[in-house]
A tleap script that builds the chain and sets N, CA, C and O, in Angstrom:
source leaprc.protein.ff14SB
mol = sequence {
  NMET ALA ARG ILE LEU PHE ILE ASP ASP ASP
  ALA HIE THR GLY ASP ILE PHE LYS VAL ILE
  LEU GLU ASP ALA GLY HIE ASP VAL VAL VAL
  ALA ARG ASP GLY VAL GLU GLY LEU ALA PHE
  TYR ARG ARG ASN PRO THR ASP LEU ILE ILE
  THR ASP ILE MET MET PRO VAL LYS ASP GLY
  MET ALA VAL ILE ASN GLU LEU LYS ARG ASP
  PHE PRO ASP ALA LYS ILE ILE ALA ILE SER
  GLY SER ASP GLU ASP GLU ARG ARG GLN PHE
  PHE PHE ASP VAL SER ARG ILE LEU GLY ALA
  LYS ARG THR PHE GLN LYS PRO VAL ASP PRO
  GLY GLU LEU LEU ALA ALA ILE LYS GLU LEU
  LEU CARG
}
set mol.1.N position { 27.013 20.793 4.835 }
set mol.1.CA position { 25.893 19.458 4.713 }
set mol.1.C position { 24.371 20.500 4.314 }
set mol.1.O position { 24.212 21.581 3.746 }
set mol.2.N position { 23.639 19.695 4.829 }
set mol.2.CA position { 22.103 19.982 4.659 }
set mol.2.C position { 21.445 20.523 5.286 }
set mol.2.O position { 22.055 20.700 6.340 }
set mol.3.N position { 20.524 20.938 5.338 }
set mol.3.CA position { 19.733 22.182 5.969 }
set mol.3.C position { 18.359 20.706 7.202 }
set mol.3.O position { 18.089 19.506 7.145 }
set mol.4.N position { 18.169 21.290 7.633 }
set mol.4.CA position { 17.275 19.978 8.785 }
set mol.4.C position { 16.424 20.544 10.153 }
set mol.4.O position { 16.757 20.942 11.269 }
set mol.5.N position { 15.384 20.388 9.566 }
set mol.5.CA position { 13.934 20.955 10.146 }
set mol.5.C position { 13.438 19.288 11.601 }
set mol.5.O position { 12.880 18.219 11.353 }
set mol.6.N position { 14.045 19.905 13.143 }
set mol.6.CA position { 13.588 18.645 13.905 }
set mol.6.C position { 12.651 19.645 14.702 }
set mol.6.O position { 12.860 20.735 15.235 }
set mol.7.N position { 11.356 18.708 14.546 }
set mol.7.CA position { 10.438 18.792 15.147 }
set mol.7.C position { 10.091 17.219 16.352 }
set mol.7.O position { 10.138 15.991 16.286 }
set mol.8.N position { 9.660 18.590 17.629 }
set mol.8.CA position { 10.111 18.115 18.789 }
set mol.8.C position { 9.806 19.007 20.184 }
set mol.8.O position { 10.304 20.082 20.519 }
set mol.9.N position { 8.341 17.787 21.204 }
set mol.9.CA position { 8.178 18.956 21.941 }
set mol.9.C position { 8.609 19.221 23.124 }
set mol.9.O position { 8.344 20.149 23.889 }
set mol.10.N position { 9.361 18.245 23.222 }
set mol.10.CA position { 10.690 18.217 24.027 }
set mol.10.C position { 11.888 19.333 23.684 }
set mol.10.O position { 12.645 19.244 22.717 }
set mol.11.N position { 11.898 20.196 24.488 }
set mol.11.CA position { 12.777 21.084 24.604 }
set mol.11.C position { 14.434 20.642 24.402 }
set mol.11.O position { 15.297 20.893 23.561 }
set mol.12.N position { 14.375 19.977 25.451 }
set mol.12.CA position { 15.805 19.498 25.994 }
set mol.12.C position { 15.964 18.776 24.387 }
set mol.12.O position { 16.907 19.194 23.714 }
set mol.13.N position { 15.078 17.727 23.787 }
set mol.13.CA position { 15.864 16.846 22.833 }
set mol.13.C position { 16.224 17.838 22.230 }
set mol.13.O position { 17.417 18.126 22.135 }
set mol.14.N position { 15.302 18.529 21.724 }
set mol.14.CA position { 15.322 19.684 20.954 }
set mol.14.C position { 16.609 20.377 20.818 }
set mol.14.O position { 17.019 20.747 19.718 }
set mol.15.N position { 17.197 20.545 21.815 }
set mol.15.CA position { 18.143 21.274 21.742 }
set mol.15.C position { 19.995 20.105 21.771 }
set mol.15.O position { 21.130 20.468 21.465 }
set mol.16.N position { 19.707 19.326 22.055 }
set mol.16.CA position { 20.476 17.764 22.420 }
set mol.16.C position { 21.177 18.127 20.857 }
set mol.16.O position { 22.247 18.589 20.461 }
set mol.17.N position { 19.881 17.618 20.228 }
set mol.17.CA position { 19.935 17.181 18.288 }
set mol.17.C position { 20.385 18.248 17.711 }
set mol.17.O position { 21.072 18.006 16.718 }
set mol.18.N position { 20.235 19.452 17.997 }
set mol.18.CA position { 20.297 20.394 17.587 }
set mol.18.C position { 22.000 20.874 17.218 }
set mol.18.O position { 22.286 21.411 16.148 }
set mol.19.N position { 22.856 20.621 18.120 }
set mol.19.CA position { 24.283 20.817 18.635 }
set mol.19.C position { 24.528 19.507 18.728 }
set mol.19.O position { 25.531 19.374 19.430 }
set mol.20.N position { 24.249 18.807 18.488 }
set mol.20.CA position { 24.872 16.956 17.647 }
set mol.20.C position { 25.175 17.325 16.517 }
set mol.20.O position { 26.321 17.426 16.079 }
set mol.21.N position { 23.682 17.670 15.678 }
set mol.21.CA position { 23.116 17.613 14.019 }
set mol.21.C position { 24.431 18.818 13.583 }
set mol.21.O position { 25.408 18.725 12.841 }
set mol.22.N position { 23.946 19.824 14.359 }
set mol.22.CA position { 25.262 21.167 13.765 }
set mol.22.C position { 27.219 21.224 14.136 }
set mol.22.O position { 28.161 21.900 13.724 }
set mol.23.N position { 27.025 20.035 15.177 }
set mol.23.CA position { 28.482 19.654 15.005 }
set mol.23.C position { 29.174 18.901 13.623 }
set mol.23.O position { 30.132 18.686 12.880 }
set mol.24.N position { 28.263 18.783 13.874 }
set mol.24.CA position { 28.613 17.739 12.338 }
set mol.24.C position { 27.852 17.607 10.918 }
set mol.24.O position { 27.676 16.595 10.239 }
set mol.25.N position { 27.323 19.389 10.599 }
set mol.25.CA position { 28.494 20.430 9.931 }
set mol.25.C position { 26.983 20.708 8.951 }
set mol.25.O position { 27.033 21.101 7.786 }
set mol.26.N position { 25.310 20.331 9.905 }
set mol.26.CA position { 24.099 20.702 9.347 }
set mol.26.C position { 24.079 21.941 9.682 }
set mol.26.O position { 25.022 22.442 10.295 }
set mol.27.N position { 22.690 22.823 9.230 }
set mol.27.CA position { 22.202 23.506 9.886 }
set mol.27.C position { 20.406 23.674 10.144 }
set mol.27.O position { 19.503 23.962 9.359 }
set mol.28.N position { 20.409 23.371 11.504 }
set mol.28.CA position { 19.438 23.183 12.348 }
set mol.28.C position { 18.318 24.199 12.669 }
set mol.28.O position { 18.447 25.349 13.087 }
set mol.29.N position { 17.235 23.541 12.390 }
set mol.29.CA position { 16.202 24.624 12.819 }
set mol.29.C position { 14.999 23.745 13.884 }
set mol.29.O position { 14.859 22.561 13.577 }
set mol.30.N position { 14.419 24.088 14.703 }
set mol.30.CA position { 14.303 23.101 15.613 }
set mol.30.C position { 12.755 24.057 15.940 }
set mol.30.O position { 12.437 25.149 16.412 }
set mol.31.N position { 11.935 22.525 15.193 }
set mol.31.CA position { 9.920 23.167 15.761 }
set mol.31.C position { 10.184 22.572 16.939 }
set mol.31.O position { 11.090 21.806 17.269 }
set mol.32.N position { 8.673 23.326 17.918 }
set mol.32.CA position { 8.326 22.544 19.606 }
set mol.32.C position { 7.332 21.686 19.294 }
set mol.32.O position { 7.049 20.735 20.021 }
set mol.33.N position { 6.400 22.091 17.600 }
set mol.33.CA position { 5.031 20.916 17.388 }
set mol.33.C position { 5.027 21.251 15.363 }
set mol.33.O position { 5.391 22.107 14.557 }
set mol.34.N position { 4.239 19.688 15.416 }
set mol.34.CA position { 3.894 19.589 14.674 }
set mol.34.C position { 3.505 21.134 13.320 }
set mol.34.O position { 3.994 21.523 12.260 }
set mol.35.N position { 2.801 21.384 13.885 }
set mol.35.CA position { 1.672 22.924 13.618 }
set mol.35.C position { 3.119 24.374 13.237 }
set mol.35.O position { 3.021 25.212 12.341 }
set mol.36.N position { 4.184 24.258 14.120 }
set mol.36.CA position { 4.636 25.021 14.063 }
set mol.36.C position { 5.946 24.833 12.781 }
set mol.36.O position { 6.491 25.578 11.967 }
set mol.37.N position { 6.056 23.112 13.253 }
set mol.37.CA position { 7.359 22.648 12.520 }
set mol.37.C position { 6.463 22.798 10.376 }
set mol.37.O position { 7.303 23.269 9.609 }
set mol.38.N position { 5.576 22.579 9.920 }
set mol.38.CA position { 5.029 21.974 8.855 }
set mol.38.C position { 4.662 23.917 8.858 }
set mol.38.O position { 5.322 24.204 7.859 }
set mol.39.N position { 4.353 24.613 9.106 }
set mol.39.CA position { 4.444 26.198 8.967 }
set mol.39.C position { 6.173 26.268 8.363 }
set mol.39.O position { 6.547 26.419 7.200 }
set mol.40.N position { 7.092 26.082 9.741 }
set mol.40.CA position { 8.292 26.615 8.928 }
set mol.40.C position { 9.205 25.858 7.453 }
set mol.40.O position { 10.162 26.384 6.885 }
set mol.41.N position { 8.650 24.695 7.144 }
set mol.41.CA position { 8.241 24.040 6.508 }
set mol.41.C position { 8.190 24.133 5.156 }
set mol.41.O position { 9.045 23.880 4.307 }
set mol.42.N position { 6.314 24.803 5.006 }
set mol.42.CA position { 6.587 25.717 3.837 }
set mol.42.C position { 6.465 26.608 3.358 }
set mol.42.O position { 6.165 26.795 2.179 }
set mol.43.N position { 6.750 27.637 4.476 }
set mol.43.CA position { 8.339 28.886 4.319 }
set mol.43.C position { 9.585 28.795 3.524 }
set mol.43.O position { 10.042 29.377 2.540 }
set mol.44.N position { 10.147 27.391 4.702 }
set mol.44.CA position { 11.531 27.363 4.404 }
set mol.44.C position { 11.767 25.669 4.017 }
set mol.44.O position { 12.306 24.917 4.829 }
set mol.45.N position { 11.527 25.434 3.345 }
set mol.45.CA position { 11.722 23.311 2.754 }
set mol.45.C position { 12.855 23.608 2.965 }
set mol.45.O position { 13.538 24.573 2.621 }
set mol.46.N position { 13.188 22.096 3.989 }
set mol.46.CA position { 14.943 21.930 4.697 }
set mol.46.C position { 14.553 20.854 3.168 }
set mol.46.O position { 13.630 20.719 2.365 }
set mol.47.N position { 15.845 20.301 3.425 }
set mol.47.CA position { 16.784 19.022 2.759 }
set mol.47.C position { 15.505 17.855 3.881 }
set mol.47.O position { 14.441 17.496 3.378 }
set mol.48.N position { 15.787 17.550 4.953 }
set mol.48.CA position { 15.449 16.900 5.739 }
set mol.48.C position { 14.337 17.280 6.924 }
set mol.48.O position { 14.190 18.460 7.244 }
set mol.49.N position { 13.649 16.343 7.487 }
set mol.49.CA position { 12.879 16.661 8.344 }
set mol.49.C position { 13.077 15.192 9.681 }
set mol.49.O position { 13.193 14.018 9.332 }
set mol.50.N position { 13.072 15.703 11.319 }
set mol.50.CA position { 13.042 14.240 11.927 }
set mol.50.C position { 11.851 15.288 12.985 }
set mol.50.O position { 11.737 16.372 13.557 }
set mol.51.N position { 11.183 14.039 12.699 }
set mol.51.CA position { 10.203 14.455 13.366 }
set mol.51.C position { 9.594 13.562 14.384 }
set mol.51.O position { 9.215 12.479 13.939 }
set mol.52.N position { 9.347 13.854 16.127 }
set mol.52.CA position { 9.136 12.948 17.101 }
set mol.52.C position { 7.213 12.281 16.398 }
set mol.52.O position { 7.023 12.558 15.214 }
set mol.53.N position { 6.515 11.830 16.825 }
set mol.53.CA position { 6.079 11.128 16.420 }
set mol.53.C position { 4.891 11.110 17.854 }
set mol.53.O position { 3.760 10.946 17.398 }
set mol.54.N position { 4.876 11.223 19.270 }
set mol.54.CA position { 4.241 12.024 20.648 }
set mol.54.C position { 3.764 13.293 20.787 }
set mol.54.O position { 3.832 13.747 21.929 }
set mol.55.N position { 3.380 13.871 20.087 }
set mol.55.CA position { 3.602 14.847 20.569 }
set mol.55.C position { 1.728 15.896 20.960 }
set mol.55.O position { 0.581 15.454 20.906 }
set mol.56.N position { 2.203 17.223 21.292 }
set mol.56.CA position { 1.192 17.446 20.989 }
set mol.56.C position { 0.386 18.176 19.773 }
set mol.56.O position { 1.113 18.226 18.780 }
set mol.57.N position { -1.023 18.814 19.528 }
set mol.57.CA position { -1.413 20.253 18.755 }
set mol.57.C position { -1.700 18.897 17.790 }
set mol.57.O position { -2.578 18.033 17.790 }
set mol.58.N position { -0.419 19.179 16.909 }
set mol.58.CA position { -0.536 17.972 15.473 }
set mol.58.C position { 1.127 17.037 15.533 }
set mol.58.O position { 2.340 17.169 15.365 }
set mol.59.N position { -0.206 15.833 15.992 }
set mol.59.CA position { 1.130 14.638 16.159 }
set mol.59.C position { 2.291 14.347 15.176 }
set mol.59.O position { 2.065 14.816 14.060 }
set mol.60.N position { 3.178 13.861 15.262 }
set mol.60.CA position { 4.767 13.539 14.122 }
set mol.60.C position { 3.793 13.379 12.441 }
set mol.60.O position { 3.724 14.147 11.481 }
set mol.61.N position { 2.932 11.528 12.807 }
set mol.61.CA position { 1.494 11.164 11.631 }
set mol.61.C position { 1.445 11.616 11.500 }
set mol.61.O position { 2.497 11.982 10.977 }
set mol.62.N position { 0.596 12.515 11.523 }
set mol.62.CA position { -0.124 13.960 11.014 }
set mol.62.C position { 0.944 14.558 10.270 }
set mol.62.O position { 1.103 14.187 9.107 }
set mol.63.N position { 1.731 15.463 10.782 }
set mol.63.CA position { 3.188 15.901 9.627 }
set mol.63.C position { 3.688 14.711 8.721 }
set mol.63.O position { 3.972 14.932 7.543 }
set mol.64.N position { 3.803 13.348 9.311 }
set mol.64.CA position { 4.254 12.597 7.688 }
set mol.64.C position { 3.389 13.199 6.830 }
set mol.64.O position { 3.525 14.291 6.279 }
set mol.65.N position { 2.061 12.051 6.707 }
set mol.65.CA position { 1.158 12.515 6.016 }
set mol.65.C position { 1.104 14.070 4.868 }
set mol.65.O position { 1.130 14.388 3.680 }
set mol.66.N position { 1.004 14.707 6.410 }
set mol.66.CA position { 0.476 16.404 5.249 }
set mol.66.C position { 1.670 16.614 5.005 }
set mol.66.O position { 1.840 17.642 5.661 }
set mol.67.N position { 3.034 16.298 4.343 }
set mol.67.CA position { 4.120 16.645 4.236 }
set mol.67.C position { 4.346 15.293 2.767 }
set mol.67.O position { 4.093 15.234 1.563 }
set mol.68.N position { 4.678 14.813 3.339 }
set mol.68.CA position { 4.477 13.241 1.918 }
set mol.68.C position { 2.826 13.718 0.913 }
set mol.68.O position { 2.290 12.965 0.100 }
set mol.69.N position { 2.354 15.057 1.269 }
set mol.69.CA position { 0.825 14.275 0.286 }
set mol.69.C position { 1.020 15.649 -0.260 }
set mol.69.O position { 0.485 15.824 -1.355 }
set mol.70.N position { 1.854 16.968 0.399 }
set mol.70.CA position { 1.395 18.628 -0.180 }
set mol.70.C position { 3.310 18.344 -0.515 }
set mol.70.O position { 3.838 19.450 -0.629 }
set mol.71.N position { 4.078 17.486 -0.636 }
set mol.71.CA position { 5.883 17.953 -0.506 }
set mol.71.C position { 6.640 15.802 -0.492 }
set mol.71.O position { 7.404 15.206 0.267 }
set mol.72.N position { 5.671 15.282 -2.054 }
set mol.72.CA position { 5.899 14.166 -1.888 }
set mol.72.C position { 7.301 13.444 -2.219 }
set mol.72.O position { 7.277 12.245 -2.495 }
set mol.73.N position { 8.781 14.294 -2.193 }
set mol.73.CA position { 9.791 14.718 -1.894 }
set mol.73.C position { 10.574 14.191 -0.331 }
set mol.73.O position { 11.360 13.302 -0.005 }
set mol.74.N position { 9.976 15.108 0.234 }
set mol.74.CA position { 10.653 15.095 1.330 }
set mol.74.C position { 10.980 14.362 2.226 }
set mol.74.O position { 10.195 13.423 2.359 }
set mol.75.N position { 11.871 14.371 2.971 }
set mol.75.CA position { 12.786 12.863 3.472 }
set mol.75.C position { 12.787 13.137 4.982 }
set mol.75.O position { 13.481 13.937 5.610 }
set mol.76.N position { 11.728 12.178 5.473 }
set mol.76.CA position { 11.601 12.093 6.668 }
set mol.76.C position { 12.300 10.899 7.960 }
set mol.76.O position { 12.676 9.798 7.557 }
set mol.77.N position { 12.395 11.192 9.231 }
set mol.77.CA position { 12.763 9.985 10.389 }
set mol.77.C position { 11.702 10.553 11.040 }
set mol.77.O position { 11.438 11.755 11.048 }
set mol.78.N position { 11.174 9.790 11.517 }
set mol.78.CA position { 10.127 9.825 12.875 }
set mol.78.C position { 11.463 9.247 13.754 }
set mol.78.O position { 12.533 8.835 13.306 }
set mol.79.N position { 10.966 9.379 15.329 }
set mol.79.CA position { 11.279 9.083 16.292 }
set mol.79.C position { 10.172 9.340 17.322 }
set mol.79.O position { 9.324 10.176 17.634 }
set mol.80.N position { 10.843 7.709 17.797 }
set mol.80.CA position { 9.763 7.921 18.999 }
set mol.80.C position { 9.957 7.745 20.634 }
set mol.80.O position { 10.998 7.150 20.914 }
set mol.81.N position { 9.288 8.081 21.577 }
set mol.81.CA position { 9.807 7.475 23.264 }
set mol.81.C position { 9.078 6.914 23.969 }
set mol.81.O position { 9.236 6.792 25.184 }
set mol.82.N position { 7.803 6.315 23.062 }
set mol.82.CA position { 6.991 5.611 23.540 }
set mol.82.C position { 7.513 4.760 24.036 }
set mol.82.O position { 8.581 4.565 23.455 }
set mol.83.N position { 7.267 3.658 25.356 }
set mol.83.CA position { 7.852 2.547 26.377 }
set mol.83.C position { 7.234 1.119 26.301 }
set mol.83.O position { 7.577 0.080 26.866 }
set mol.84.N position { 6.326 1.353 25.525 }
set mol.84.CA position { 5.586 0.485 25.215 }
set mol.84.C position { 5.750 0.112 23.358 }
set mol.84.O position { 5.627 0.837 22.371 }
set mol.85.N position { 6.186 -1.853 23.578 }
set mol.85.CA position { 7.279 -2.231 22.470 }
set mol.85.C position { 5.784 -2.436 21.033 }
set mol.85.O position { 6.057 -2.682 19.858 }
set mol.86.N position { 5.196 -2.364 21.245 }
set mol.86.CA position { 3.445 -2.011 20.774 }
set mol.86.C position { 3.342 -1.158 19.918 }
set mol.86.O position { 3.489 -0.960 18.712 }
set mol.87.N position { 3.007 -0.625 20.982 }
set mol.87.CA position { 2.147 0.576 20.574 }
set mol.87.C position { 3.608 1.089 19.901 }
set mol.87.O position { 3.394 1.665 18.834 }
set mol.88.N position { 4.729 1.038 20.178 }
set mol.88.CA position { 6.385 1.836 19.888 }
set mol.88.C position { 6.502 1.069 18.419 }
set mol.88.O position { 7.203 1.441 17.477 }
set mol.89.N position { 5.715 0.010 18.459 }
set mol.89.CA position { 5.898 -0.893 16.016 }
set mol.89.C position { 4.582 0.070 15.507 }
set mol.89.O position { 4.739 0.784 14.517 }
set mol.90.N position { 3.285 0.054 16.228 }
set mol.90.CA position { 2.169 0.441 15.570 }
set mol.90.C position { 2.975 1.637 15.169 }
set mol.90.O position { 3.204 1.984 14.010 }
set mol.91.N position { 3.193 1.955 15.765 }
set mol.91.CA position { 3.743 3.669 14.945 }
set mol.91.C position { 5.272 4.421 14.264 }
set mol.91.O position { 5.522 5.566 13.889 }
set mol.92.N position { 6.105 3.129 14.333 }
set mol.92.CA position { 6.408 3.546 13.614 }
set mol.92.C position { 6.043 2.259 11.844 }
set mol.92.O position { 6.330 2.512 10.674 }
set mol.93.N position { 5.544 1.343 12.263 }
set mol.93.CA position { 4.769 0.793 11.449 }
set mol.93.C position { 3.931 1.729 10.186 }
set mol.93.O position { 3.948 1.457 8.985 }
set mol.94.N position { 3.345 2.678 10.722 }
set mol.94.CA position { 2.141 3.503 10.530 }
set mol.94.C position { 2.880 4.583 9.604 }
set mol.94.O position { 2.726 4.833 8.409 }
set mol.95.N position { 3.924 5.259 10.779 }
set mol.95.CA position { 4.739 6.308 10.329 }
set mol.95.C position { 5.425 6.046 8.997 }
set mol.95.O position { 5.172 7.011 8.276 }
set mol.96.N position { 6.063 5.301 8.457 }
set mol.96.CA position { 6.978 4.236 7.771 }
set mol.96.C position { 5.578 4.056 6.584 }
set mol.96.O position { 5.749 4.592 5.489 }
set mol.97.N position { 4.587 3.503 6.765 }
set mol.97.CA position { 3.212 3.254 5.812 }
set mol.97.C position { 3.115 5.386 4.926 }
set mol.97.O position { 2.901 5.736 3.765 }
set mol.98.N position { 3.326 6.020 5.899 }
set mol.98.CA position { 2.308 7.540 5.645 }
set mol.98.C position { 3.729 8.400 4.651 }
set mol.98.O position { 3.576 9.442 4.015 }
set mol.99.N position { 5.372 7.410 4.801 }
set mol.99.CA position { 6.407 7.719 4.146 }
set mol.99.C position { 8.004 7.886 4.795 }
set mol.99.O position { 8.993 7.709 4.085 }
set mol.100.N position { 8.080 8.194 6.014 }
set mol.100.CA position { 8.705 7.856 7.413 }
set mol.100.C position { 9.998 6.711 6.188 }
set mol.100.O position { 9.812 5.625 5.640 }
set mol.101.N position { 10.955 7.454 6.202 }
set mol.101.CA position { 12.479 6.478 5.220 }
set mol.101.C position { 12.869 5.802 6.559 }
set mol.101.O position { 13.322 4.677 6.773 }
set mol.102.N position { 12.629 6.591 7.206 }
set mol.102.CA position { 13.966 5.851 8.659 }
set mol.102.C position { 12.827 5.591 10.557 }
set mol.102.O position { 12.249 6.547 11.072 }
set mol.103.N position { 12.815 4.676 10.953 }
set mol.103.CA position { 13.034 5.269 12.060 }
set mol.103.C position { 13.696 4.706 13.135 }
set mol.103.O position { 14.471 3.764 12.967 }
set mol.104.N position { 13.422 5.289 14.464 }
set mol.104.CA position { 14.893 5.403 15.562 }
set mol.104.C position { 13.546 5.549 16.695 }
set mol.104.O position { 12.351 5.838 16.632 }
set mol.105.N position { 14.230 5.283 17.411 }
set mol.105.CA position { 13.504 5.197 19.075 }
set mol.105.C position { 14.297 5.665 20.140 }
set mol.105.O position { 15.387 5.123 20.326 }
set mol.106.N position { 13.899 6.650 20.922 }
set mol.106.CA position { 14.420 7.915 22.093 }
set mol.106.C position { 15.038 6.424 22.845 }
set mol.106.O position { 14.637 5.261 22.793 }
set mol.107.N position { 16.008 6.973 23.434 }
set mol.107.CA position { 16.916 7.236 23.325 }
set mol.107.C position { 17.328 7.323 21.976 }
set mol.107.O position { 17.316 6.181 21.516 }
set mol.108.N position { 17.726 8.234 21.040 }
set mol.108.CA position { 18.584 8.033 19.552 }
set mol.108.C position { 19.620 7.719 19.804 }
set mol.108.O position { 19.641 7.534 21.020 }
set mol.109.N position { 20.573 7.528 19.379 }
set mol.109.CA position { 22.126 6.735 19.325 }
set mol.109.C position { 22.283 8.092 17.748 }
set mol.109.O position { 21.843 8.107 16.598 }
set mol.110.N position { 23.086 8.968 18.526 }
set mol.110.CA position { 23.354 10.015 17.809 }
set mol.110.C position { 23.907 9.216 16.293 }
set mol.110.O position { 23.387 9.038 15.192 }
set mol.111.N position { 25.288 8.850 16.937 }
set mol.111.CA position { 25.624 7.826 15.596 }
set mol.111.C position { 24.916 7.346 14.776 }
set mol.111.O position { 25.238 7.760 13.662 }
set mol.112.N position { 24.067 6.646 14.749 }
set mol.112.CA position { 22.957 5.986 14.014 }
set mol.112.C position { 21.961 6.774 13.400 }
set mol.112.O position { 21.336 6.337 12.434 }
set mol.113.N position { 21.710 8.148 13.976 }
set mol.113.CA position { 21.054 8.647 13.387 }
set mol.113.C position { 22.108 9.272 12.094 }
set mol.113.O position { 21.865 8.875 10.954 }
set mol.114.N position { 23.043 10.059 12.267 }
set mol.114.CA position { 24.103 11.043 11.645 }
set mol.114.C position { 24.077 9.193 10.614 }
set mol.114.O position { 22.955 9.106 10.116 }
set mol.115.N position { 24.554 8.484 10.414 }
set mol.115.CA position { 24.224 7.595 9.268 }
set mol.115.C position { 22.857 8.028 8.122 }
set mol.115.O position { 22.732 8.413 6.960 }
set mol.116.N position { 21.876 7.633 9.458 }
set mol.116.CA position { 20.553 7.794 8.596 }
set mol.116.C position { 20.632 9.270 8.077 }
set mol.116.O position { 19.643 9.690 7.476 }
set mol.117.N position { 21.414 9.872 8.201 }
set mol.117.CA position { 20.676 10.802 7.347 }
set mol.117.C position { 21.993 10.856 6.238 }
set mol.117.O position { 21.841 11.217 5.071 }
set mol.118.N position { 22.899 10.562 6.638 }
set mol.118.CA position { 23.779 10.795 5.475 }
set mol.118.C position { 23.468 9.614 4.478 }
set mol.118.O position { 23.269 9.912 3.300 }
set mol.119.N position { 23.428 8.653 4.761 }
set mol.119.CA position { 22.548 7.544 3.260 }
set mol.119.C position { 21.113 8.447 2.775 }
set mol.119.O position { 20.888 8.397 1.566 }
set mol.120.N position { 20.230 9.183 3.535 }
set mol.120.CA position { 18.731 9.711 3.285 }
set mol.120.C position { 19.825 11.072 1.907 }
set mol.120.O position { 19.725 11.158 0.683 }
set mol.121.N position { 20.450 11.619 2.589 }
set mol.121.CA position { 20.672 12.574 1.948 }
set mol.121.C position { 21.098 12.274 0.261 }
set mol.121.O position { 20.633 12.900 -0.691 }
set mol.122.N position { 22.209 11.032 0.176 }
set mol.122.CA position { 22.526 10.390 -0.844 }
set mol.122.C position { 21.724 11.045 -2.150 }
set mol.122.O position { 21.884 10.570 -3.274 }
savepdb mol mol.pdb
quit
């Protein structure tokens, strides 16, 4: 199916979604922060990137901004676990402006994420 880069500083989330996405037939690489994710993508571009928004070192909005600047055709999904509605909505709005095609609140429904991936890879 597709090669997917999953960027999330929460190792548990990355591990869970690696299994879910691989069970759906995708090849998945997990990066633990934005710097690691961007470095990987520059060496080995993937078909799709899923990035957490709130991460130390380099947050997801910076990742999205840099990816879209350097790779305008990159397909990106942003996710956030922020529990404050207004703050999360702000993060999602900015992520979309920067170039994320879809946004999801954690915990992410695997079925909805897989449907979005399928839609974006058409």
